[in-house]
ChimeraX commands (.cxc) that place a marker at each C-alpha (Angstrom):
marker #1 position 99.06,58.53,102.45 radius 0.5
marker #1 position 96.00,56.37,102.03 radius 0.5
marker #1 position 93.23,58.96,102.40 radius 0.5
marker #1 position 91.38,59.62,99.15 radius 0.5
marker #1 position 90.42,63.17,98.16 radius 0.5
marker #1 position 87.00,64.09,99.51 radius 0.5
marker #1 position 84.60,65.73,97.03 radius 0.5
marker #1 position 83.01,67.63,99.90 radius 0.5
marker #1 position 86.22,69.57,100.57 radius 0.5
marker #1 position 85.56,73.25,99.76 radius 0.5
marker #1 position 86.88,74.92,96.64 radius 0.5
marker #1 position 89.76,77.35,97.04 radius 0.5
marker #1 position 87.31,80.28,96.94 radius 0.5
marker #1 position 85.06,78.77,99.60 radius 0.5
marker #1 position 88.01,77.85,101.80 radius 0.5
marker #1 position 89.37,81.38,101.55 radius 0.5
marker #1 position 85.97,82.76,102.52 radius 0.5
marker #1 position 85.93,80.50,105.60 radius 0.5
marker #1 position 89.36,81.77,106.64 radius 0.5
marker #1 position 88.33,85.39,106.18 radius 0.5
marker #1 position 85.21,84.91,108.28 radius 0.5
marker #1 position 87.15,83.07,110.98 radius 0.5
marker #1 position 89.71,85.85,111.16 radius 0.5
marker #1 position 86.95,88.44,111.50 radius 0.5
marker #1 position 85.66,86.53,114.51 radius 0.5
marker #1 position 89.16,86.39,115.98 radius 0.5
marker #1 position 89.62,90.14,115.59 radius 0.5
marker #1 position 86.28,90.69,117.37 radius 0.5
marker #1 position 87.38,88.25,120.11 radius 0.5
marker #1 position 84.47,85.92,119.28 radius 0.5
marker #1 position 84.75,82.14,118.89 radius 0.5
marker #1 position 82.29,80.10,116.86 radius 0.5
marker #1 position 80.24,77.48,118.68 radius 0.5
marker #1 position 81.59,74.76,116.37 radius 0.5
marker #1 position 85.16,75.60,117.36 radius 0.5
marker #1 position 84.29,75.80,121.05 radius 0.5
marker #1 position 82.83,72.29,120.87 radius 0.5
marker #1 position 85.77,70.95,118.87 radius 0.5
marker #1 position 86.79,68.52,121.59 radius 0.5
marker #1 position 83.75,66.40,120.89 radius 0.5
marker #1 position 85.06,65.75,117.38 radius 0.5
marker #1 position 88.18,63.94,118.53 radius 0.5
marker #1 position 86.75,60.44,118.25 radius 0.5
marker #1 position 85.38,61.12,114.77 radius 0.5
marker #1 position 88.79,62.37,113.64 radius 0.5
marker #1 position 90.56,59.18,114.64 radius 0.5
marker #1 position 89.45,57.61,111.35 radius 0.5
marker #1 position 90.92,60.41,109.22 radius 0.5
marker #1 position 91.16,64.11,108.54 radius 0.5
marker #1 position 89.74,66.41,105.87 radius 0.5
marker #1 position 91.34,69.83,106.42 radius 0.5
marker #1 position 89.84,72.51,104.18 radius 0.5
marker #1 position 93.03,74.64,104.00 radius 0.5
marker #1 position 96.79,74.17,104.20 radius 0.5
marker #1 position 98.62,76.90,106.10 radius 0.5
marker #1 position 102.41,77.37,105.80 radius 0.5
marker #1 position 103.20,79.92,108.49 radius 0.5
marker #1 position 105.97,81.18,110.72 radius 0.5
marker #1 position 106.72,79.34,113.95 radius 0.5
marker #1 position 106.32,82.56,115.96 radius 0.5
marker #1 position 104.39,81.79,119.14 radius 0.5
marker #1 position 102.16,84.81,118.55 radius 0.5
marker #1 position 100.76,83.49,115.26 radius 0.5
marker #1 position 98.91,80.18,115.83 radius 0.5
marker #1 position 96.88,79.63,112.68 radius 0.5
marker #1 position 94.03,77.73,114.33 radius 0.5
marker #1 position 93.38,80.65,116.68 radius 0.5
marker #1 position 94.00,83.40,114.12 radius 0.5
marker #1 position 91.40,81.84,111.78 radius 0.5
marker #1 position 89.08,80.59,114.57 radius 0.5
marker #1 position 89.17,76.97,113.41 radius 0.5
marker #1 position 88.96,73.72,115.32 radius 0.5
marker #1 position 90.26,70.19,115.31 radius 0.5
marker #1 position 90.76,68.78,111.83 radius 0.5
marker #1 position 90.05,72.03,109.98 radius 0.5
marker #1 position 93.57,73.15,109.04 radius 0.5
marker #1 position 96.73,71.34,107.98 radius 0.5
marker #1 position 99.34,73.62,109.51 radius 0.5
marker #1 position 103.03,73.64,108.61 radius 0.5
marker #1 position 105.12,75.96,110.77 radius 0.5
marker #1 position 108.72,76.99,110.24 radius 0.5
marker #1 position 110.71,80.11,111.11 radius 0.5
marker #1 position 110.32,82.71,108.37 radius 0.5
marker #1 position 107.61,80.65,106.58 radius 0.5
marker #1 position 110.35,79.47,104.25 radius 0.5
marker #1 position 110.03,76.81,101.58 radius 0.5
marker #1 position 112.45,73.88,101.66 radius 0.5
marker #1 position 112.05,70.37,100.18 radius 0.5
marker #1 position 110.47,68.81,103.27 radius 0.5
marker #1 position 108.01,71.71,103.50 radius 0.5
marker #1 position 107.06,71.44,99.84 radius 0.5
marker #1 position 106.57,67.73,100.45 radius 0.5
marker #1 position 104.25,68.48,103.38 radius 0.5
marker #1 position 102.11,70.71,101.16 radius 0.5
marker #1 position 102.12,68.07,98.41 radius 0.5
marker #1 position 101.06,65.41,100.92 radius 0.5
marker #1 position 98.09,67.38,102.24 radius 0.5
marker #1 position 96.91,68.52,98.82 radius 0.5
marker #1 position 97.09,65.04,97.28 radius 0.5
marker #1 position 96.00,62.94,100.27 radius 0.5
marker #1 position 93.11,65.05,101.52 radius 0.5
marker #1 position 91.95,66.92,98.42 radius 0.5
marker #1 position 92.59,70.29,100.07 radius 0.5
marker #1 position 92.46,73.02,97.44 radius 0.5
marker #1 position 93.78,76.13,99.24 radius 0.5
marker #1 position 97.35,76.74,100.35 radius 0.5
marker #1 position 98.08,79.89,102.36 radius 0.5
marker #1 position 101.61,81.12,102.99 radius 0.5
marker #1 position 101.30,83.46,105.97 radius 0.5
marker #1 position 103.97,85.83,107.21 radius 0.5
marker #1 position 103.51,88.36,109.97 radius 0.5
marker #1 position 104.57,91.82,111.05 radius 0.5
marker #1 position 107.84,92.18,112.98 radius 0.5
marker #1 position 109.06,88.75,111.92 radius 0.5
marker #1 position 112.25,87.86,113.78 radius 0.5
marker #1 position 113.55,85.61,111.01 radius 0.5
marker #1 position 113.22,88.38,108.45 radius 0.5
marker #1 position 114.80,90.86,110.87 radius 0.5
marker #1 position 117.75,88.47,111.26 radius 0.5
marker #1 position 117.99,88.17,107.48 radius 0.5
marker #1 position 118.09,91.95,107.14 radius 0.5
marker #1 position 120.88,92.10,109.71 radius 0.5
marker #1 position 122.74,89.44,107.75 radius 0.5
marker #1 position 122.22,91.10,104.35 radius 0.5
marker #1 position 122.83,94.70,105.44 radius 0.5
marker #1 position 125.42,94.28,108.17 radius 0.5
marker #1 position 126.91,90.82,107.67 radius 0.5
marker #1 position 125.85,89.69,111.14 radius 0.5
marker #1 position 126.28,85.95,111.44 radius 0.5
marker #1 position 123.40,83.94,112.90 radius 0.5
marker #1 position 125.89,81.80,114.84 radius 0.5
marker #1 position 124.51,78.47,113.66 radius 0.5
marker #1 position 124.69,76.61,110.37 radius 0.5
marker #1 position 121.07,75.58,110.65 radius 0.5
marker #1 position 119.84,79.11,111.34 radius 0.5
marker #1 position 122.06,80.27,108.49 radius 0.5
marker #1 position 120.21,77.89,106.17 radius 0.5
marker #1 position 116.92,79.55,107.10 radius 0.5
marker #1 position 118.33,83.02,106.47 radius 0.5
marker #1 position 119.78,81.99,103.13 radius 0.5
marker #1 position 116.31,80.91,101.98 radius 0.5
marker #1 position 115.04,84.41,102.80 radius 0.5
marker #1 position 117.99,86.30,101.34 radius 0.5
marker #1 position 116.94,86.76,97.71 radius 0.5
marker #1 position 113.66,88.61,98.36 radius 0.5
marker #1 position 115.24,90.62,101.18 radius 0.5
marker #1 position 118.20,91.67,99.01 radius 0.5
marker #1 position 115.79,92.75,96.27 radius 0.5
marker #1 position 113.93,94.95,98.76 radius 0.5
marker #1 position 117.13,96.47,100.13 radius 0.5
marker #1 position 118.53,97.22,96.67 radius 0.5
marker #1 position 115.26,98.78,95.50 radius 0.5
marker #1 position 114.95,100.95,98.62 radius 0.5
marker #1 position 118.48,102.32,98.32 radius 0.5
marker #1 position 120.70,103.74,101.05 radius 0.5
marker #1 position 119.14,105.44,104.04 radius 0.5
marker #1 position 115.88,103.50,103.99 radius 0.5
marker #1 position 114.25,103.17,107.39 radius 0.5
marker #1 position 114.74,99.80,109.02 radius 0.5
marker #1 position 111.05,99.39,109.89 radius 0.5
marker #1 position 110.05,100.01,106.28 radius 0.5
marker #1 position 112.66,97.54,105.02 radius 0.5
marker #1 position 111.34,94.95,107.46 radius 0.5
marker #1 position 107.71,95.46,106.45 radius 0.5
marker #1 position 108.52,95.24,102.73 radius 0.5
marker #1 position 110.79,92.23,103.25 radius 0.5
marker #1 position 108.10,90.27,105.11 radius 0.5
marker #1 position 105.77,90.62,102.15 radius 0.5
marker #1 position 108.50,89.93,99.59 radius 0.5
marker #1 position 109.42,86.76,101.46 radius 0.5
marker #1 position 105.80,85.58,101.41 radius 0.5
marker #1 position 105.61,86.17,97.66 radius 0.5
marker #1 position 108.87,84.29,97.18 radius 0.5
marker #1 position 107.55,81.26,99.09 radius 0.5
marker #1 position 104.29,81.37,97.12 radius 0.5
marker #1 position 106.18,81.41,93.82 radius 0.5
marker #1 position 108.34,78.51,94.98 radius 0.5
marker #1 position 105.27,76.42,95.76 radius 0.5
marker #1 position 103.58,77.35,92.49 radius 0.5
marker #1 position 106.58,76.64,90.28 radius 0.5
marker #1 position 108.94,74.42,92.28 radius 0.5
marker #1 position 106.83,71.27,92.38 radius 0.5
marker #1 position 105.60,69.34,89.37 radius 0.5
marker #1 position 102.81,67.84,91.49 radius 0.5
marker #1 position 101.56,71.21,92.73 radius 0.5
marker #1 position 101.89,72.74,89.26 radius 0.5
marker #1 position 99.67,70.01,87.86 radius 0.5
marker #1 position 97.12,70.41,90.65 radius 0.5
marker #1 position 97.05,74.18,90.12 radius 0.5
marker #1 position 96.56,73.68,86.39 radius 0.5
marker #1 position 94.07,70.80,86.45 radius 0.5
marker #1 position 92.46,70.46,89.89 radius 0.5
marker #1 position 91.70,73.94,91.21 radius 0.5
marker #1 position 94.51,74.17,93.73 radius 0.5
marker #1 position 95.39,77.75,94.64 radius 0.5
marker #1 position 98.38,79.19,96.51 radius 0.5
marker #1 position 97.85,82.58,98.14 radius 0.5
marker #1 position 100.01,84.83,100.28 radius 0.5
marker #1 position 98.92,86.57,103.47 radius 0.5
marker #1 position 100.27,88.64,106.34 radius 0.5
marker #1 position 99.11,88.61,109.92 radius 0.5
marker #1 position 99.27,91.86,111.89 radius 0.5
marker #1 position 100.49,91.43,115.45 radius 0.5
marker #1 position 99.02,94.84,116.22 radius 0.5
marker #1 position 95.43,94.25,115.05 radius 0.5
marker #1 position 95.03,90.49,114.69 radius 0.5
marker #1 position 93.92,90.94,111.08 radius 0.5
marker #1 position 95.10,88.75,108.23 radius 0.5
marker #1 position 95.54,90.48,104.88 radius 0.5
marker #1 position 95.52,88.29,101.78 radius 0.5
marker #1 position 97.59,90.06,99.16 radius 0.5
marker #1 position 99.12,87.57,96.72 radius 0.5
marker #1 position 97.25,85.24,94.40 radius 0.5
marker #1 position 93.76,86.41,95.43 radius 0.5
marker link #1:1,2 radius 0.2
marker link #1:2,3 radius 0.2
marker link #1:3,4 radius 0.2
marker link #1:4,5 radius 0.2
marker link #1:5,6 radius 0.2
marker link #1:6,7 radius 0.2
marker link #1:7,8 radius 0.2
marker link #1:8,9 radius 0.2
marker link #1:9,10 radius 0.2
marker link #1:10,11 radius 0.2
marker link #1:11,12 radius 0.2
marker link #1:12,13 radius 0.2
marker link #1:13,14 radius 0.2
marker link #1:14,15 radius 0.2
marker link #1:15,16 radius 0.2
marker link #1:16,17 radius 0.2
marker link #1:17,18 radius 0.2
marker link #1:18,19 radius 0.2
marker link #1:19,20 radius 0.2
marker link #1:20,21 radius 0.2
marker link #1:21,22 radius 0.2
marker link #1:22,23 radius 0.2
marker link #1:23,24 radius 0.2
marker link #1:24,25 radius 0.2
marker link #1:25,26 radius 0.2
marker link #1:26,27 radius 0.2
marker link #1:27,28 radius 0.2
marker link #1:28,29 radius 0.2
marker link #1:29,30 radius 0.2
marker link #1:30,31 radius 0.2
marker link #1:31,32 radius 0.2
marker link #1:32,33 radius 0.2
marker link #1:33,34 radius 0.2
marker link #1:34,35 radius 0.2
marker link #1:35,36 radius 0.2
marker link #1:36,37 radius 0.2
marker link #1:37,38 radius 0.2
marker link #1:38,39 radius 0.2
marker link #1:39,40 radius 0.2
marker link #1:40,41 radius 0.2
marker link #1:41,42 radius 0.2
marker link #1:42,43 radius 0.2
marker link #1:43,44 radius 0.2
marker link #1:44,45 radius 0.2
marker link #1:45,46 radius 0.2
marker link #1:46,47 radius 0.2
marker link #1:47,48 radius 0.2
marker link #1:48,49 radius 0.2
marker link #1:49,50 radius 0.2
marker link #1:50,51 radius 0.2
marker link #1:51,52 radius 0.2
marker link #1:52,53 radius 0.2
marker link #1:53,54 radius 0.2
marker link #1:54,55 radius 0.2
marker link #1:55,56 radius 0.2
marker link #1:56,57 radius 0.2
marker link #1:57,58 radius 0.2
marker link #1:58,59 radius 0.2
marker link #1:59,60 radius 0.2
marker link #1:60,61 radius 0.2
marker link #1:61,62 radius 0.2
marker link #1:62,63 radius 0.2
marker link #1:63,64 radius 0.2
marker link #1:64,65 radius 0.2
marker link #1:65,66 radius 0.2
marker link #1:66,67 radius 0.2
marker link #1:67,68 radius 0.2
marker link #1:68,69 radius 0.2
marker link #1:69,70 radius 0.2
marker link #1:70,71 radius 0.2
marker link #1:71,72 radius 0.2
marker link #1:72,73 radius 0.2
marker link #1:73,74 radius 0.2
marker link #1:74,75 radius 0.2
marker link #1:75,76 radius 0.2
marker link #1:76,77 radius 0.2
marker link #1:77,78 radius 0.2
marker link #1:78,79 radius 0.2
marker link #1:79,80 radius 0.2
marker link #1:80,81 radius 0.2
marker link #1:81,82 radius 0.2
marker link #1:82,83 radius 0.2
marker link #1:83,84 radius 0.2
marker link #1:84,85 radius 0.2
marker link #1:85,86 radius 0.2
marker link #1:86,87 radius 0.2
marker link #1:87,88 radius 0.2
marker link #1:88,89 radius 0.2
marker link #1:89,90 radius 0.2
marker link #1:90,91 radius 0.2
marker link #1:91,92 radius 0.2
marker link #1:92,93 radius 0.2
marker link #1:93,94 radius 0.2
marker link #1:94,95 radius 0.2
marker link #1:95,96 radius 0.2
marker link #1:96,97 radius 0.2
marker link #1:97,98 radius 0.2
marker link #1:98,99 radius 0.2
marker link #1:99,100 radius 0.2
marker link #1:100,101 radius 0.2
marker link #1:101,102 radius 0.2
marker link #1:102,103 radius 0.2
marker link #1:103,104 radius 0.2
marker link #1:104,105 radius 0.2
marker link #1:105,106 radius 0.2
marker link #1:106,107 radius 0.2
marker link #1:107,108 radius 0.2
marker link #1:108,109 radius 0.2
marker link #1:109,110 radius 0.2
marker link #1:110,111 radius 0.2
marker link #1:111,112 radius 0.2
marker link #1:112,113 radius 0.2
marker link #1:113,114 radius 0.2
marker link #1:114,115 radius 0.2
marker link #1:115,116 radius 0.2
marker link #1:116,117 radius 0.2
marker link #1:117,118 radius 0.2
marker link #1:118,119 radius 0.2
marker link #1:119,120 radius 0.2
marker link #1:120,121 radius 0.2
marker link #1:121,122 radius 0.2
marker link #1:122,123 radius 0.2
marker link #1:123,124 radius 0.2
marker link #1:124,125 radius 0.2
marker link #1:125,126 radius 0.2
marker link #1:126,127 radius 0.2
marker link #1:127,128 radius 0.2
marker link #1:128,129 radius 0.2
marker link #1:129,130 radius 0.2
marker link #1:130,131 radius 0.2
marker link #1:131,132 radius 0.2
marker link #1:132,133 radius 0.2
marker link #1:133,134 radius 0.2
marker link #1:134,135 radius 0.2
marker link #1:135,136 radius 0.2
marker link #1:136,137 radius 0.2
marker link #1:137,138 radius 0.2
marker link #1:138,139 radius 0.2
marker link #1:139,140 radius 0.2
marker link #1:140,141 radius 0.2
marker link #1:141,142 radius 0.2
marker link #1:142,143 radius 0.2
marker link #1:143,144 radius 0.2
marker link #1:144,145 radius 0.2
marker link #1:145,146 radius 0.2
marker link #1:146,147 radius 0.2
marker link #1:147,148 radius 0.2
marker link #1:148,149 radius 0.2
marker link #1:149,150 radius 0.2
marker link #1:150,151 radius 0.2
marker link #1:151,152 radius 0.2
marker link #1:152,153 radius 0.2
marker link #1:153,154 radius 0.2
marker link #1:154,155 radius 0.2
marker link #1:155,156 radius 0.2
marker link #1:156,157 radius 0.2
marker link #1:157,158 radius 0.2
marker link #1:158,159 radius 0.2
marker link #1:159,160 radius 0.2
marker link #1:160,161 radius 0.2
marker link #1:161,162 radius 0.2
marker link #1:162,163 radius 0.2
marker link #1:163,164 radius 0.2
marker link #1:164,165 radius 0.2
marker link #1:165,166 radius 0.2
marker link #1:166,167 radius 0.2
marker link #1:167,168 radius 0.2
marker link #1:168,169 radius 0.2
marker link #1:169,170 radius 0.2
marker link #1:170,171 radius 0.2
marker link #1:171,172 radius 0.2
marker link #1:172,173 radius 0.2
marker link #1:173,174 radius 0.2
marker link #1:174,175 radius 0.2
marker link #1:175,176 radius 0.2
marker link #1:176,177 radius 0.2
marker link #1:177,178 radius 0.2
marker link #1:178,179 radius 0.2
marker link #1:179,180 radius 0.2
marker link #1:180,181 radius 0.2
marker link #1:181,182 radius 0.2
marker link #1:182,183 radius 0.2
marker link #1:183,184 radius 0.2
marker link #1:184,185 radius 0.2
marker link #1:185,186 radius 0.2
marker link #1:186,187 radius 0.2
marker link #1:187,188 radius 0.2
marker link #1:188,189 radius 0.2
marker link #1:189,190 radius 0.2
marker link #1:190,191 radius 0.2
marker link #1:191,192 radius 0.2
marker link #1:192,193 radius 0.2
marker link #1:193,194 radius 0.2
marker link #1:194,195 radius 0.2
marker link #1:195,196 radius 0.2
marker link #1:196,197 radius 0.2
marker link #1:197,198 radius 0.2
marker link #1:198,199 radius 0.2
marker link #1:199,200 radius 0.2
marker link #1:200,201 radius 0.2
marker link #1:201,202 radius 0.2
marker link #1:202,203 radius 0.2
marker link #1:203,204 radius 0.2
marker link #1:204,205 radius 0.2
marker link #1:205,206 radius 0.2
marker link #1:206,207 radius 0.2
marker link #1:207,208 radius 0.2
marker link #1:208,209 radius 0.2
marker link #1:209,210 radius 0.2
marker link #1:210,211 radius 0.2
marker link #1:211,212 radius 0.2
marker link #1:212,213 radius 0.2
marker link #1:213,214 radius 0.2
view
């Protein structure tokens, strides 16, 4: 953790604008020239990295952040875990990137039809066991927002609607955890312009919607 924060790292607003523009290119199936030539930057990146955004996203193979936001080598610090959950090691990864590289934007990104959230719904609504203590730990970290959605929807709610609402509730829960579950991140949010925002990627359209903290 020896890298010093770089004053040239974009503000949270500028970083968010870069992600929005990159996602527009992705939706149009266009890649920027800078990204296409990213391989030439490998030697320069040996000395260090200066990612302009931190992305905590689901491990789903259909949601690679670098492609979704049309970014290249060294642009994003990506943390991937099933269900985009927040656990101590994941908070530590965000803390590391924000403090070591000066990165000022953290994005928690869920996605439509998330399998981890579907499994959590099955667990909450039907008591279906995940069959593994480690998978159970992931589901438990998603349970509170999912239970809140299920209770608010009441009996007879359509499964697809419960899933869609639960994906967003889970993103908000992870954002709140990052904002209020780390003294370091709290201080950086208060004093240094760090921002945590929530987003959802659509498997159907390729679009990323930013809906929490923006």
